[in-house]
Structure formats: structure tokens, C-alpha cells
C-alpha positions, 0 to 999 in steps of 0.5 A: 500499500506504501506505493500507492500512496506516491500516486497522491503524495506527487499528484498533490506537490504537483498542484502546489507546484502549478499553483505556485507556478501560475500566481508566481511566473504567470505561466502554464504548467499544469501539464507538466507538473501532472506529466512529472507527478504521474512519472514519478509514482510510477517510477517509484511505485511501478504501474499501478501507482502510475494509473493511479497518479494518471486517474487523479492528475487528469481530474486535477488537470479538468478542475484546472480548466474549469472557470475561472480558469487556472487556477485551484481556487473553490470552484462551484460547477465541477463540470462547466468546463469548456468543449474547447478544453476536451481536447487537452484532456484527451491528449493529457491522458493518452501522454500519461497513460503512455508515460506511466506504461513506460516509466512502468516498463522502464522501471522493471527492466532496470529491476530485472537488470540490477537483479540480474548484476545482482545475480550474476554477482551471487553466481560469480561469487558461487562460482568463484568459490566452487573453482576454490572448493574444487582446487581445494578438492583436487589438492587432497585428492592429490596428495592423498592418493599420494600418500596411498599410491594410488593413481586413477585414470581414464581409457576411451576404448574407441578414442584408444585417449587414456587419462592419468593422473599424476600418481599414476605418472608418478606409479609408472615412473614417466613424465607428465609431458608423455602421452600414455598409451596401452603400449607404455603400459605392456611395455612398463609390465615386468616381461614375465606378467606381459602376457597377462596384461596383454589378454586383460586389456584384450579382453576388456577391450572386446568385452567391454566389462570391469577389470581387477588385476594384479601385475609387476612393473620393470622400472628403468632402474631394474627395481620391481613395483607390484600393482592393482589395477580396478576400472569401471566400464561404463557408457559415454554419450555417443554410446562408446564404452569407457573405462574409470579405475585406479591403480594403486601401488602395492609393492610395500603390502606385497613385500610385508605379506611375503615376508610375514608369509616366510615367518609363518612357513619358519614358525610352523615348521619351527612348531613341528619340529620342536613339537610346540603348538601355539593358541589364545582363547577369547575369555568373554567368548568363552572359545579358542579364536586361533590355533596353530597348526601342530597345536590341532595335530598335537590334540589328535584333529586335523589342521586342513579344516576350516573349524574344530567344535570348542566342547572335544578340544576339553574332552581330549584331555585325560579324564583324571586331568580335565578338572585340574586343568578346568581350575587351573584355566579359571583361577588365571583367570579370576587372580589375572596371572599367569599358567603352567601346567602338565597333563594327559591328552586321550586321542581317538586312537586310544595313545595317550600324549603327555602336553605341557600347557604355558599360559598368559593372561592378557588383561584389557582397559577395563582391568579385566582378563581379555585373552589367554594366550599361550603355547603346548609343548608336546613332552610325551617323549621326554616322559617317557624317557624319563620313565625309562630312565627313572626305570633304569634307576630302579634297577640300578638301585636293586642292583647296587643292594644286591652288589651291596647284600653280596659285598657285606656277606663274604668273609673277606675284607673289602674297601674302596679308596680314593687317589689320596688313599683315603677310605670311601667303603669298607664293606661291613667284614672290615667294618666288623674286623676293625671296629670301626663306623661307616662314619669312621671308615676315613680316619680310622682304616689308616690308623688300623694298620700297624706303625711299620707297615703304614708308610710302605703301604703309602709307598705301594700305593701310590705306585700302583696308582701311577702305574692304572694296573692291580697291583699287591701290597702286604701290611698288618691289620690290627683287628678291633681287640688290638689282639690279632693280626691280619695281612692285606693281601693285595689292591687294584687301581681303576681310573 
């Protein structure tokens, strides 16, 4: 409504202006004043307010022409205008309408132009922001491709045109000024992989389907790169096939995987040779999450099977050991400590295997045990060897006991001395004859010899010991009561 208020306001100003001009300058300015009010109303408010201003101006012009003419004083007869003034009114009406229409049209055109200019500025600002965002995105993409070792490419099959990103040029080792072609790709491929690369290109050209291929590149410095190429096929506007894809330098990953596989092979072989298997048990899920092939073989399972049921692992533990093993694991979980124990495994064929297990409790951030990791060691051979050794020891002990019984019961004095001549054994007959106890043999035995024979006995004993051959020495031995003297007929030295 404020736009329409300009119409009566502008006509009122025109009336005042026309009245002043008529009285002061004695000039008739009604037509120009009213046209100015129409122009102002149409320019400010538009065609509607301009049309209202035309109506008001026409009424004011009509009133101005009433007698007494050329005045806006109070007039009683509003329809007393002369017939000669009608053409002026008609001409003013037509002129005012045309002016209002032209001015409003110009106003609309000016506003439209102003809006267009504003929209253009906004669009240019948006375009600049979009260009800046695209440039930033392209910078991010280039850096991301460089960091990830991944380049992008496009291939128009019909024209043969190929697009490479900066990282793709870097992967293939070509300068950016080089025009990429299929021949360059095949030429850069490793001689052992060129046939496979060419077959992939031929199949993609013939079938127009996506491809996924991994091959090697032989670089100018004789180094070898492993790359992984992946592309998706799509049709362009002309109906031709275009491939859009990515090529990734997977050399580091391939080498790492190769080293990992080699380490796993070494570990598996070492475990096989040492009869040691490794395992991991998830404390929350209450199940084994990893078992090495040797651990499965040790428990009588086939390592080639993808999954092994959980319960048979416990069922394989010998019935007399099962509760002890389960309690050992539960204690490790409760106390968050390591554990170590031996138990028996009963294999499907009925044979028994002895296993030594060592486990470590892995505690998470919440202070609870998350995993138990450890090893199984097959100690069956050691256990059987220990049993055989113990049995041999028992047999030797029995043989020693029998020999000692024979030695102690024969009616002969038997003794044994070290290199220094100090005795460490006397049979019971010798102990009874000399009256010595086993603890007194070391000090009492030399004193049991006759004083006149001790020196000669030591000399002869040293000679026998030095020769390492059996010898004989004769000396007198005093009985426990000091009365009888018994000669010692002989002795033998051993090394």
C-alpha cells in the first residue's frame, strides 16, 4: 500500500507546484506538473501507482480548466469545462498513460537488470567458491593419492585416449609430458607378466566389462613394483565404452605379506620340529580364537579343517586331569595371572600324549582378562624317556643293593679308597673286624694298619695308583680288640 501512496502525494505536490508557478511566474505549468507526478509515481511505485496518478492528475487537470481557469481556487460547477478543453484532456490522458506505461516498463527493466546484476555477482561468487573448493578438493585428492600410492585413470576404448592422474604417472615412472598409451603400459609391465596384461587389455576391449588385475612393473632402474589395477566400464554420451579406474602401488603390502608368510612358514616348521603349538582363547566368548596347525595336530585334529568344535578340545584331556586343567584356567582368569601345567591328552586311537601348557593372561583397559594366549608342548618323548630312565635307575639301585649284600656277607675284608688313599667304603666284614663305624672309616682305617707297615703301604699304593694296573701290597691290620694281626694280600687301581 505504501507504493500507491506515492500517487496522491505526487499529484498533491504537482498541484501545489502548478499553483505557485501560475501565481508567481504567470505561466501555465499544469500539464508538465501533472506529467511529472505521473512519472514519479510510476517510477517509484510501478504501473499501478502510475495509473492511479494518471487518474488523479486527470481530475486535477480537469479542475484546473474549470472557470475561473488556471486556478485551483474553490469552484462550484465541476462540469462547466469548455468544449474546447476536451481535446486537451484527452491528449493529456493518452500522454499520461503512455508515460506511465513507459516509465513502469523502464522501472521493471531496471529492476530486472539490477537483479540480474546481483544474481550474476552471486553466481560469480558461487563459481569462485566452487572453483576454490574444486581446487582444494583436487589438492586433497592429489595428496591423498600420493600418500596412499593410488592413482586414477580413464580410458576411452573407441578413441584410445587415456587419462592419467599425477600419481599414476609417478607409479609407472613416466614424465607428465608423456602421452599415456596402452603400449607404454605393456612395455612397462614385467616381462613375465606382459602376456597377462595384454590379455586383460584385449578382454576389456572386446567385452567392455570391468577388470581387476594385479601384476608387476619393471622400472628403468631394474626395481620391481607390484600394482593392482581396478576399473569399471560405463557408456559415454555417444554410446562408446569408457573405463574409469584406479591403480595402486601394493609393493610394500606385497613384500610385507611375503615376509609374513615366510615368517609363518618358519614358525610352523619350528613348531613342528620342536613339537610346540600356540593358541589363543577369548575370555569373553569362552572359546578358542586361534590354534596353530601344530597345536591342532598335537590334539589329534586335522589342521586342514576350517573350524574345530570347542567341546572336543576339553574332551581330549584325560579324565583324571580335566578338572585340574579347568580349575587352572579359571584361577588364571580370577587372579589375572599366568599359568603352567602338565596333563595328558587321549587321542581318538586310544593312545596317550603328554602335554606341557604355558599360558599368559592378557588384561584389557577395563582391568578384566580379555584373552589367554600360550603354547602347548608335546613332552611325550621326554616323559617316556624319564620313565625309562627312572626304571633304569631303579634297576641299578636294585643291582647295587644286591651287590652290597654280597660284598657285606662274604668273609673277606673289602675296601675302596680314592687317589689320595683315603677310604670311602668298607664292607661290613671290614667294619666288624676293625670295630669302625661307616662314619669313622675315613679317619680310622689308616690307623688300623700296623705302625711299621703304614709308610711302606703308602709307597706301594702310590705306585699301584700311578701304574693303573692291579697290584699287591701286604700289611698288617689290627683287629678291633688290638690282639690279632691280619695281612692285607692285594689291591687293584682303577681309572
